[in-house]
Kinemage of the C-alpha trace (Angstrom):
@kinemage 1
@onewidth
@group {chain A} dominant
@subgroup {mainchain}
@vectorlist {calphas} color= white
{ca met a 1} P 46.950 -106.637 134.915
{ca lys a 2} L 44.881 -108.727 132.504
{ca ile a 3} L 43.084 -107.253 129.520
{ca asn a 4} L 40.453 -109.020 127.493
{ca lys a 5} L 41.493 -108.628 123.872
{ca asn a 6} L 37.822 -108.472 122.927
{ca lys a 7} L 37.636 -105.282 124.971
{ca leu a 8} L 40.992 -103.976 123.881
{ca leu a 9} L 39.575 -100.494 123.215
{ca asn a 10} L 37.280 -100.198 126.199
{ca trp a 11} L 36.792 -96.418 126.433
{ca lys a 12} L 35.526 -96.751 130.001
{ca ser a 13} L 38.507 -98.697 131.272
{ca pro a 14} L 40.689 -97.053 133.974
{ca leu a 15} L 43.722 -97.465 131.740
{ca phe a 16} L 42.099 -95.572 128.899
{ca ile a 17} L 40.991 -92.764 131.232
{ca ile a 18} L 44.449 -92.415 132.807
{ca thr a 19} L 46.141 -92.570 129.416
{ca ser a 20} L 43.737 -89.962 128.073
{ca ile a 21} L 44.538 -87.554 130.903
{ca ile a 22} L 48.295 -88.000 130.492
{ca ser a 23} L 48.071 -87.658 126.693
{ca ala a 24} L 45.892 -84.557 126.968
{ca phe a 25} L 48.403 -82.935 129.334
{ca leu a 26} L 51.304 -83.752 127.027
{ca leu a 27} L 49.358 -82.411 124.051
{ca phe a 28} L 48.657 -79.238 126.030
{ca leu a 29} L 52.364 -78.681 126.657
{ca phe a 30} L 53.165 -79.489 123.033
{ca gly a 31} L 50.446 -77.084 121.864
{ca cys a 32} L 51.864 -74.299 124.031
{ca trp a 33} L 55.311 -74.887 122.586
{ca ile a 34} L 54.157 -75.089 118.966
{ca gly a 35} L 51.541 -72.369 119.166
{ca thr a 36} L 53.656 -69.738 120.814
{ca lys a 37} L 56.774 -70.374 118.736
{ca ala a 38} L 59.362 -68.832 121.037
{ca thr a 39} L 60.527 -68.316 124.556
{ca thr a 40} L 62.199 -65.357 126.188
{ca lys a 41} L 65.473 -67.260 125.912
{ca asp a 42} L 65.587 -66.857 122.127
{ca phe a 43} L 63.401 -63.774 121.936
{ca asn a 44} L 66.357 -61.511 121.195
{ca thr a 45} L 67.377 -63.451 118.110
{ca ile a 46} L 63.951 -64.455 116.796
{ca tyr a 47} L 61.865 -61.432 117.668
{ca gly a 48} L 64.352 -58.605 117.410
{ca gly a 49} L 64.760 -57.968 121.081
{ca ile a 50} L 62.592 -56.381 123.692
{ca ser a 51} L 63.175 -52.661 123.888
{ca thr a 52} L 63.615 -51.564 127.474
{ca ser a 53} L 64.381 -47.981 126.518
{ca thr a 54} L 62.744 -45.347 128.689
{ca tyr a 55} L 64.114 -42.463 126.646
{ca thr a 56} L 61.634 -39.635 126.214
{ca ser a 57} L 62.518 -36.854 123.869
{ca pro a 58} L 62.859 -33.386 125.419
{ca gly a 59} L 61.817 -30.180 123.715
{ca thr a 60} L 58.812 -29.110 121.689
{ca val a 61} L 58.237 -30.329 118.139
{ca his a 62} L 57.670 -27.835 115.317
{ca phe a 63} L 57.254 -28.193 111.571
{ca ser a 64} L 57.190 -26.115 108.420
{ca glu a 65} L 55.337 -26.740 105.173
{ca ala a 66} L 57.120 -27.543 101.930
{ca thr a 67} L 58.113 -24.769 99.555
{ca asp a 68} L 58.820 -24.851 95.830
{ca thr a 69} L 62.459 -25.676 96.570
{ca glu a 70} L 62.447 -27.475 99.937
{ca pro a 71} L 60.466 -30.344 101.483
{ca met a 72} L 58.531 -30.251 104.735
{ca lys a 73} L 60.703 -29.956 107.831
{ca ile a 74} L 60.259 -31.085 111.427
{ca trp a 75} L 62.465 -30.228 114.403
{ca lys a 76} L 62.581 -29.737 118.177
{ca glu a 77} L 63.189 -26.577 120.159
{ca asp a 78} L 63.975 -25.890 123.782
{ca ala a 79} L 62.119 -23.321 125.862
{ca thr a 80} L 64.214 -20.472 124.429
{ca gly a 81} L 63.543 -21.422 120.788
{ca asn a 82} L 66.913 -23.042 120.048
{ca lys a 83} L 66.901 -26.157 117.885
{ca leu a 84} L 67.875 -29.275 119.813
{ca leu a 85} L 70.433 -31.893 118.870
{ca asp a 86} L 68.705 -34.530 120.988
{ca asp a 87} L 67.539 -37.802 119.499
{ca phe a 88} L 64.330 -37.733 117.471
{ca lys a 89} L 61.974 -40.614 118.270
{ca ile a 90} L 59.635 -42.027 115.608
{ca leu a 91} L 57.001 -44.553 116.687
{ca thr a 92} L 55.418 -46.760 114.011
{ca leu a 93} L 52.481 -49.143 113.961
{ca thr a 94} L 50.463 -50.722 111.207
{ca asp a 95} L 47.193 -52.334 110.128
{ca ile a 96} L 44.833 -50.969 112.766
{ca his a 97} L 41.917 -51.490 110.333
{ca leu a 98} L 39.562 -49.013 111.993
{ca lys a 99} L 36.053 -50.308 111.372
{ca asp a 100} L 34.159 -51.612 114.428
{ca ser a 101} L 34.254 -52.211 118.180
{ca gly a 102} L 37.777 -53.628 118.037
{ca ser a 103} L 38.870 -50.149 117.020
{ca asp a 104} L 38.212 -48.847 120.527
{ca phe a 105} L 40.777 -51.299 121.882
{ca cys a 106} L 43.349 -50.358 119.208
{ca leu a 107} L 42.975 -46.666 119.971
{ca lys a 108} L 43.250 -47.317 123.699
{ca ile a 109} L 46.560 -49.163 123.241
{ca leu a 110} L 47.843 -46.457 120.882
{ca asp a 111} L 46.984 -43.803 123.465
{ca arg a 112} L 48.916 -45.725 126.104
{ca tyr a 113} L 51.998 -45.871 123.901
{ca ile a 114} L 51.864 -42.158 123.195
{ca gln a 115} L 51.826 -41.492 126.925
{ca leu a 116} L 54.480 -44.129 127.728
{ca glu a 117} L 56.929 -43.395 124.923
{ca lys a 118} L 56.311 -39.690 124.233
{ca pro a 119} L 57.425 -39.944 120.584
{ca asp a 120} L 58.210 -36.924 118.444
{ca leu a 121} L 56.336 -38.385 115.473
{ca val a 122} L 53.912 -41.295 115.015
{ca val a 123} L 53.730 -43.014 111.612
{ca leu a 124} L 50.809 -45.300 110.680
{ca cys a 125} L 52.049 -47.757 108.045
{ca gly a 126} L 48.838 -48.398 106.142
{ca asp a 127} L 45.464 -50.154 106.249
{ca asn a 128} L 44.321 -47.481 108.639
{ca ile a 129} L 40.657 -48.051 107.825
{ca phe a 130} L 39.053 -51.247 106.546
{ca arg a 131} L 36.407 -50.694 103.873
{ca cys a 132} L 35.252 -47.910 106.159
{ca thr a 133} L 32.904 -45.227 104.862
{ca gly a 134} L 31.891 -43.849 108.250
{ca thr a 135} L 33.518 -41.019 110.169
{ca lys a 136} L 33.354 -42.321 113.760
{ca tyr a 137} L 36.736 -43.987 114.120
{ca pro a 138} L 38.762 -41.785 111.749
{ca tyr a 139} L 37.524 -38.808 113.764
{ca gln a 140} L 38.386 -40.567 117.030
{ca leu a 141} L 41.893 -41.185 115.678
{ca gln a 142} L 42.291 -37.477 114.915
{ca asp a 143} L 40.879 -36.500 118.311
{ca leu a 144} L 43.352 -38.795 120.064
{ca phe a 145} L 46.351 -37.155 118.419
{ca glu a 146} L 44.964 -33.674 118.982
{ca lys a 147} L 44.244 -34.405 122.650
{ca arg a 148} L 47.863 -35.513 123.172
{ca glu a 149} L 49.228 -32.743 120.902
{ca gln a 150} L 51.014 -35.519 119.065
{ca tyr a 151} L 52.393 -35.021 115.554
{ca trp a 152} L 51.560 -37.912 113.247
{ca thr a 153} L 51.367 -38.984 109.644
{ca phe a 154} L 50.444 -42.079 107.645
{ca val a 155} L 50.692 -43.935 104.360
{ca leu a 156} L 47.736 -45.517 102.614
{ca gly a 157} L 47.406 -49.305 102.505
{ca asn a 158} L 45.588 -51.506 100.035
{ca his a 159} L 42.397 -51.525 102.157
{ca asp a 160} L 42.213 -47.761 102.579
{ca gly a 161} L 39.485 -46.574 100.225
{ca glu a 162} L 38.014 -49.994 99.484
{ca gly a 163} L 34.746 -48.891 101.034
{ca trp a 164} L 34.147 -46.840 97.897
{ca glu a 165} L 36.044 -48.674 95.143
{ca arg a 166} L 38.273 -51.781 95.040
{ca asp a 167} L 38.929 -52.193 91.303
{ca arg a 168} L 42.246 -50.532 90.475
{ca asp a 169} L 41.244 -50.259 86.820
{ca ser a 170} L 38.058 -48.379 87.655
{ca pro a 171} L 37.988 -44.613 87.004
{ca asp a 172} L 36.634 -44.280 90.555
{ca tyr a 173} L 39.645 -45.978 92.160
{ca trp a 174} L 41.883 -42.951 92.680
{ca pro a 175} L 39.020 -40.681 93.783
{ca ala a 176} L 38.247 -43.367 96.380
{ca arg a 177} L 41.828 -43.274 97.660
{ca gln a 178} L 41.686 -39.506 97.770
{ca lys a 179} L 38.521 -39.748 99.826
{ca ala a 180} L 40.239 -42.166 102.238
{ca phe a 181} L 43.250 -39.856 102.504
{ca asn a 182} L 41.015 -36.883 103.239
{ca leu a 183} L 38.939 -38.836 105.750
{ca ile a 184} L 41.951 -40.061 107.725
{ca ser a 185} L 43.945 -36.822 107.624
{ca gly a 186} L 41.069 -34.546 108.604
{ca val a 187} L 40.570 -32.748 105.284
{ca glu a 188} L 37.010 -34.047 104.983
{ca arg a 189} L 36.267 -32.846 108.517
{ca tyr a 190} L 38.098 -29.519 108.688
{ca gly a 191} L 38.766 -28.605 105.069
{ca lys a 192} L 42.476 -29.156 105.813
{ca gln a 193} L 44.621 -31.670 107.664
{ca ala a 194} L 44.110 -31.903 111.423
{ca asp a 195} L 46.478 -29.552 113.239
{ca his a 196} L 49.000 -32.240 114.197
{ca cys a 197} L 48.674 -34.369 111.038
{ca leu a 198} L 51.663 -34.020 108.683
{ca ala a 199} L 50.327 -36.232 105.871
{ca arg a 200} L 50.651 -34.403 102.559
{ca ser a 201} L 50.741 -35.257 98.860
{ca ile a 202} L 53.469 -33.808 96.668
{ca thr a 203} L 51.219 -33.549 93.629
{ca asp a 204} L 47.748 -32.499 92.622
{ca asp a 205} L 44.778 -34.738 91.833
{ca ala a 206} L 45.653 -34.921 88.139
{ca asp a 207} L 48.833 -36.868 88.952
{ca ala a 208} L 47.266 -39.152 91.527
{ca ser a 209} L 47.521 -42.310 89.432
{ca arg a 210} L 51.284 -41.715 89.080
{ca tyr a 211} L 52.238 -40.482 92.553
{ca gly a 212} L 49.332 -41.704 94.655
{ca tyr a 213} L 48.112 -39.974 97.804
{ca gly a 214} L 50.414 -39.292 100.719
{ca thr a 215} L 53.655 -39.626 98.760
{ca asn a 216} L 55.840 -37.019 100.405
{ca gln a 217} L 59.167 -36.117 102.039
{ca ile a 218} L 59.825 -34.713 105.522
{ca asp a 219} L 63.320 -33.733 106.688
{ca val a 220} L 64.238 -34.020 110.365
{ca ile a 221} L 66.323 -30.937 111.195
{ca gly a 222} L 69.133 -30.873 113.769
{ca ser a 223} L 70.601 -28.069 115.864
{ca asn a 224} L 72.828 -26.920 112.997
{ca asn a 225} L 69.680 -26.252 110.955
{ca gln a 226} L 70.632 -29.066 108.572
{ca pro a 227} L 68.743 -32.320 107.907
{ca ile a 228} L 69.872 -35.286 109.993
{ca gln a 229} L 67.318 -37.723 108.533
{ca ser a 230} L 65.010 -37.651 105.532
{ca leu a 231} L 61.674 -39.451 105.782
{ca phe a 232} L 59.948 -40.615 102.594
{ca phe a 233} L 56.332 -41.762 102.437
{ca phe a 234} L 54.928 -43.745 99.499
{ca asp a 235} L 51.444 -44.750 98.410
{ca cys a 236} L 51.922 -48.516 98.042
{ca met a 237} L 49.623 -48.677 95.006
{ca thr a 238} L 52.011 -46.643 92.844
{ca ile a 239} L 55.350 -48.371 93.509
{ca asp a 240} L 56.177 -50.831 90.749
{ca his a 241} L 57.999 -50.982 87.439
{ca lys a 242} L 54.812 -50.162 85.594
{ca asn a 243} L 55.149 -46.676 87.018
{ca asp a 244} L 58.567 -45.030 87.117
{ca thr a 245} L 57.263 -41.666 88.313
{ca val a 246} L 57.849 -42.232 92.038
{ca lys a 247} L 61.179 -43.961 91.376
{ca asn a 248} L 62.409 -41.006 89.324
{ca trp a 249} L 61.148 -38.512 91.899
{ca leu a 250} L 63.020 -40.319 94.702
{ca ser a 251} L 66.185 -40.577 92.606
{ca asn a 252} L 66.061 -36.843 91.959
{ca gln a 253} L 65.506 -36.032 95.651
{ca leu a 254} L 68.417 -38.200 96.803
{ca gln a 255} L 70.885 -36.375 94.568
{ca asp a 256} L 71.038 -33.484 97.053
{ca ile a 257} L 70.703 -35.506 100.280
{ca asn a 258} L 73.797 -36.283 102.356
{ca asn a 259} L 72.006 -37.610 105.433
{ca asp a 260} L 70.380 -40.963 106.216
{ca val a 261} L 67.024 -41.997 104.770
{ca ile a 262} L 63.993 -43.928 106.026
{ca gly a 263} L 61.129 -44.864 103.707
{ca phe a 264} L 57.619 -45.913 104.724
{ca thr a 265} L 55.083 -47.781 102.621
{ca his a 266} L 52.474 -50.444 103.259
{ca lys a 267} L 53.245 -53.447 101.071
{ca pro a 268} L 56.667 -55.118 101.264
{ca phe a 269} L 58.910 -55.165 98.210
{ca lys a 270} L 59.451 -58.310 96.167
{ca glu a 271} L 63.140 -57.900 96.951
{ca met a 272} L 62.314 -58.832 100.534
{ca asp a 273} L 61.111 -62.232 99.379
{ca asp a 274} L 64.207 -62.614 97.190
{ca cys a 275} L 66.410 -61.816 100.160
{ca leu a 276} L 64.697 -64.365 102.382
{ca lys a 277} L 65.269 -67.108 99.809
{ca lys a 278} L 68.958 -66.216 99.414
{ca ile a 279} L 69.934 -66.127 103.088
{ca gly a 280} L 72.891 -68.463 103.582
{ca lys a 281} L 73.602 -68.447 99.845
{ca asp a 282} L 74.246 -64.769 99.081
{ca pro a 283} L 76.388 -62.651 101.456
{ca gln a 284} L 74.300 -59.620 100.517
{ca ala a 285} L 71.192 -61.307 101.957
{ca gln a 286} L 71.191 -61.156 105.751
{ca his a 287} L 68.640 -61.997 108.435
{ca leu a 288} L 68.653 -59.362 111.184
{ca trp a 289} L 65.797 -60.633 113.342
{ca gly a 290} L 62.217 -61.784 113.257
{ca ile a 291} L 60.024 -64.432 111.707
{ca asn a 292} L 57.655 -64.708 108.760
{ca asp a 293} L 54.594 -66.683 109.776
{ca glu a 294} L 52.957 -65.909 106.454
{ca arg a 295} L 54.376 -65.460 103.008
{ca ile a 296} L 55.754 -62.050 102.078
{ca cys a 297} L 52.777 -60.559 100.254
{ca tyr a 298} L 54.348 -58.283 97.661
{ca asp a 299} L 52.569 -56.938 94.615
{ca gly a 300} L 54.172 -59.273 92.102
{ca thr a 301} L 56.600 -56.821 90.511
{ca tyr a 302} L 60.020 -55.507 91.480
{ca ser a 303} L 60.120 -52.097 93.107
{ca gly a 304} L 61.983 -49.353 91.314
{ca val a 305} L 62.224 -47.622 94.684
{ca phe a 306} L 64.423 -50.425 96.008
{ca asp a 307} L 66.791 -50.025 93.054
{ca val a 308} L 67.177 -46.320 93.810
{ca leu a 309} L 67.894 -46.974 97.477
{ca ala a 310} L 70.414 -49.700 96.638
{ca asp a 311} L 72.208 -47.192 94.400
{ca asn a 312} L 72.452 -44.704 97.295
{ca leu a 313} L 73.939 -46.737 100.139
{ca asp a 314} L 75.734 -43.664 101.485
{ca asn a 315} L 72.301 -42.652 102.795
{ca asn a 316} L 72.073 -45.860 104.908
{ca pro a 317} L 68.576 -46.537 103.539
{ca val a 318} L 65.880 -48.269 105.602
{ca met a 319} L 62.417 -49.272 104.353
{ca val a 320} L 59.556 -49.914 106.777
{ca phe a 321} L 56.478 -51.969 105.835
{ca gly a 322} L 53.167 -53.214 107.170
{ca his a 323} L 50.576 -55.438 105.440
{ca asp a 324} L 51.649 -58.906 106.660
{ca his a 325} L 50.095 -59.120 110.115
{ca val a 326} L 52.079 -61.999 111.592
{ca asn a 327} L 55.518 -61.118 110.223
{ca asn a 328} L 58.078 -59.088 112.156
{ca leu a 329} L 60.985 -59.889 109.900
{ca ala a 330} L 63.982 -57.578 109.491
{ca leu a 331} L 66.413 -58.215 106.630
{ca ser a 332} L 69.327 -56.513 104.939
{ca tyr a 333} L 69.567 -56.945 101.176
{ca lys a 334} L 72.210 -55.320 99.006
{ca gly a 335} L 72.822 -52.824 101.805
{ca val a 336} L 69.172 -51.797 102.227
{ca lys a 337} L 67.414 -52.662 105.496
{ca leu a 338} L 63.897 -54.045 104.929
{ca ile a 339} L 61.848 -54.096 108.122
{ca tyr a 340} L 58.286 -54.888 109.166
{ca ser a 341} L 56.791 -52.486 111.665
{ca leu a 342} L 54.908 -54.055 114.552
{ca gly a 343} L 51.198 -53.319 114.652
{ca leu a 344} L 47.915 -53.466 116.524
{ca gln a 345} L 46.019 -55.812 114.191
{ca tyr a 346} L 43.145 -56.593 116.548
{ca asn a 347} L 40.547 -55.876 113.848
{ca ser a 348} L 41.937 -58.621 111.629
{ca tyr a 349} L 44.016 -61.798 111.834
{ca asn a 350} L 46.958 -61.376 114.190
{ca ser a 351} L 49.620 -63.238 116.138
{ca arg a 352} L 47.205 -63.831 119.025
{ca phe a 353} L 44.734 -65.606 116.760
{ca ser a 354} L 44.395 -69.327 117.418
{ca glu a 355} L 41.929 -72.051 116.555
{ca leu a 356} L 42.696 -73.411 120.046
{ca lys a 357} L 42.767 -70.069 121.847
{ca trp a 358} L 42.553 -71.624 125.294
{ca ile a 359} L 45.980 -73.216 124.857
{ca tyr a 360} L 47.553 -69.803 124.379
{ca asp a 361} L 45.727 -68.164 127.246
{ca ile a 362} L 46.257 -70.952 129.774
{ca gly a 363} L 49.918 -71.035 128.805
{ca tyr a 364} L 50.113 -67.273 129.302
{ca val a 365} L 48.615 -67.565 132.788
{ca leu a 366} L 50.936 -70.416 133.759
{ca asp a 367} L 54.096 -68.824 132.435
{ca asn a 368} L 54.217 -65.515 130.585
{ca ser a 369} L 57.550 -66.474 129.025
{ca ile a 370} L 56.194 -69.373 126.962
{ca cys a 371} L 53.756 -67.211 125.004
{ca ser a 372} L 55.342 -64.735 122.624
{ca tyr a 373} L 53.241 -62.504 120.407
{ca ile a 374} L 54.350 -59.804 117.993
{ca asp a 375} L 51.666 -57.161 118.469
{ca gly a 376} L 53.074 -53.816 119.557
{ca val a 377} L 54.861 -50.801 118.096
{ca ser a 378} L 58.298 -50.163 116.603
{ca glu a 379} L 60.658 -47.324 117.430
{ca phe a 380} L 63.180 -45.587 115.191
{ca ile a 381} L 65.406 -43.172 117.078
{ca val a 382} L 67.393 -40.765 114.925
{ca asn a 383} L 70.797 -40.160 116.490
{ca lys a 384} L 72.939 -37.364 115.092
{ca gly a 385} L 76.263 -38.878 114.092
{ca lys a 386} L 75.224 -42.366 115.229
{ca pro a 387} L 73.519 -45.308 113.529
{ca leu a 388} L 69.736 -45.331 113.529
{ca thr a 389} L 68.414 -47.117 116.626
{ca ile a 390} L 65.641 -49.603 115.813
{ca ala a 391} L 63.754 -51.397 118.584
{ca asn a 392} L 60.425 -53.130 119.090
{ca lys a 393} L 57.996 -52.594 121.944
{ca tyr a 394} L 55.990 -55.793 122.324
{ca asn a 395} L 52.644 -55.454 124.100
{ca gln a 396} L 53.380 -58.596 126.050
{ca phe a 397} L 56.274 -56.966 127.899
{ca ser a 398} L 55.774 -53.211 127.560
{ca gly a 399} L 52.922 -52.868 130.056
{ca ala a 400} L 50.559 -51.619 127.346
{ca leu a 401} L 48.093 -54.419 128.141
{ca asp a 402} L 48.145 -54.043 131.927
{ca gly a 403} L 44.601 -54.359 133.241
{ca leu a 404} L 43.203 -55.088 129.785
{ca lys a 405} L 43.340 -58.894 129.615
{ca thr a 406} L 39.540 -59.241 129.601
{ca glu a 407} L 39.183 -56.702 126.796
{ca leu a 408} L 42.006 -58.374 124.899
{ca trp a 409} L 40.230 -61.726 125.090
{ca lys a 410} L 36.968 -60.228 123.821
{ca val a 411} L 38.727 -58.594 120.895
{ca thr a 412} L 40.937 -61.516 119.831
{ca lys a 413} L 38.339 -64.260 120.220
{ca gly a 414} L 36.243 -62.405 117.656
{ca asn a 415} L 38.888 -63.282 115.083
{ca phe a 416} L 38.176 -66.989 115.454
{ca thr a 417} L 36.185 -67.147 112.246
{ca tyr a 418} L 38.248 -64.591 110.313
{ca gly a 419} L 41.047 -66.750 108.972
{ca val a 420} L 40.049 -70.248 110.004
{ca lys a 421} L 40.480 -72.837 107.288
{ca gly a 422} L 38.759 -76.181 107.414
{ca phe a 423} L 41.974 -78.169 107.271
{ca thr a 424} L 43.464 -76.345 110.267
{ca ile a 425} L 40.403 -77.148 112.359
{ca ala a 426} L 40.635 -80.742 111.179
{ca leu a 427} L 44.267 -80.904 112.246
{ca asp a 428} L 43.515 -79.285 115.599
{ca val a 429} L 40.712 -81.737 116.338
{ca ile a 430} L 41.489 -84.950 114.459
{ca leu a 431} L 45.248 -85.058 115.087
{ca pro a 432} L 45.011 -84.952 118.909
{ca leu a 433} L 42.152 -87.485 118.916
{ca thr a 434} L 44.048 -89.758 116.568
{ca ser a 435} L 47.185 -89.451 118.699
{ca leu a 436} L 45.147 -90.247 121.799
{ca tyr a 437} L 43.540 -93.254 120.127
{ca cys a 438} L 46.882 -94.611 118.909
{ca ala a 439} L 48.656 -94.025 122.219
{ca thr a 440} L 45.913 -95.814 124.121
{ca phe a 441} L 45.741 -98.657 121.634
{ca tyr a 442} L 49.484 -99.335 121.655
{ca ile a 443} L 49.756 -99.122 125.427
{ca glu a 444} L 46.876 -101.527 125.916
{ca phe a 445} L 48.181 -103.762 123.164
{ca ala a 446} L 51.635 -103.829 124.771
{ca ile a 447} L 50.145 -104.818 128.131
{ca tyr a 448} L 48.047 -107.459 126.404
{ca gln a 449} L 51.161 -108.899 124.761
{ca ile a 450} L 53.036 -108.930 128.086
{ca asn a 451} L 50.170 -110.731 129.795
{ca lys a 452} L 49.962 -113.147 126.894
{ca lys a 453} L 53.653 -114.005 127.213
{ca lys a 454} L 53.263 -114.488 130.976
{ca gly a 455} L 50.379 -116.846 130.338
{ca asn a 456} L 52.401 -118.830 127.803
{ca lys a 457} L 55.281 -119.143 130.294
{ca lys a 458} L 52.929 -120.439 132.984
{ca arg a 459} L 51.477 -123.034 130.609
{ca ala a 460} L 54.988 -124.050 129.567
{ca arg a 461} L 55.832 -124.845 133.194
């Protein structure tokens, strides 16, 4: 096969066309591998396992309000009114960002999980609304829980309340967060929390800047009428060393608690970032599962809450976070488990976002196992006398997306412009074209050199 060196880069040549097709196919396979990050083979170690649990909690859930001496309580009863010892299932999700049409899809998936999993309590881990000042989707959220008679609660994230005020130093900041709390919980609508909403604040408005809104404690009660798990909820905008109020409150509460403890807040602690950097160097820093596809976005200061938990390891403390949409990391640091909840982040950037979305979707159609996403919900099952069971329900494998692929595409493709940076587009476009150009050039050049040597041999004869 002879090639004219003056037409070495003939874009219409058969060789270039064939090479282009082969290179494009190889780039497609490489893109699927890079873009999806994992396969089912290593899913258990990288993504924390796929929960196949079909456990549904029996009994009817009841709760009591806090008194001057005791926190809120939640428990289950059988048909005769006896408290049950059975496991208590908590389902968590985060960053639903209720704001526009994508919210309908989020609520639909949430409804499916409530019906599939039948949890005893649902916890929303922050950024429940996104600069939202309207009532449509917060009211739909309340209606969903009321329709299913599902008990639920939430913590506020950094975006909750931004529709009214974003400047933390503004005198209107805390009233804005109060307004968000009231909008989400149902207070604005009913004058009190919706019937199945357990979100409460332990303090009055005058202490809001110290305690925040939604900071609270709920004890899960077992059949012996004693707590088997204490749940703590924190407004993420009040947890730092500039404000010891919440830290001191938690320390005081833990003095009389002999059972295990789970805490919920929106933003991860700085200690989580410290732990990640010390893995392999410090035996107290351990990786349990998961990945961090973005940096751990803490507030910049160390959390006094973490110090309190680390001083009370007899309570087997666990902290659950949201905020970082493409992280599902779980770590153990100084005896405290630090865990990201899964979420339904379809109204913002998420693990299904891609500048080359077609690579993900074609790969998913060809082989479901090569595309691994981390959208879904997390489960925390309280077992009396046993370690806390923690498992993730990924949408990809749970059946939550069955029949919704078209809707999923419409929702996720809308995120194309949300987090796209110019350099990533440049890499996605220029790098493949450059690779194609170089591959074609070197192949043609190699053939040219071979032909040239053959010609020299013939002349030498």
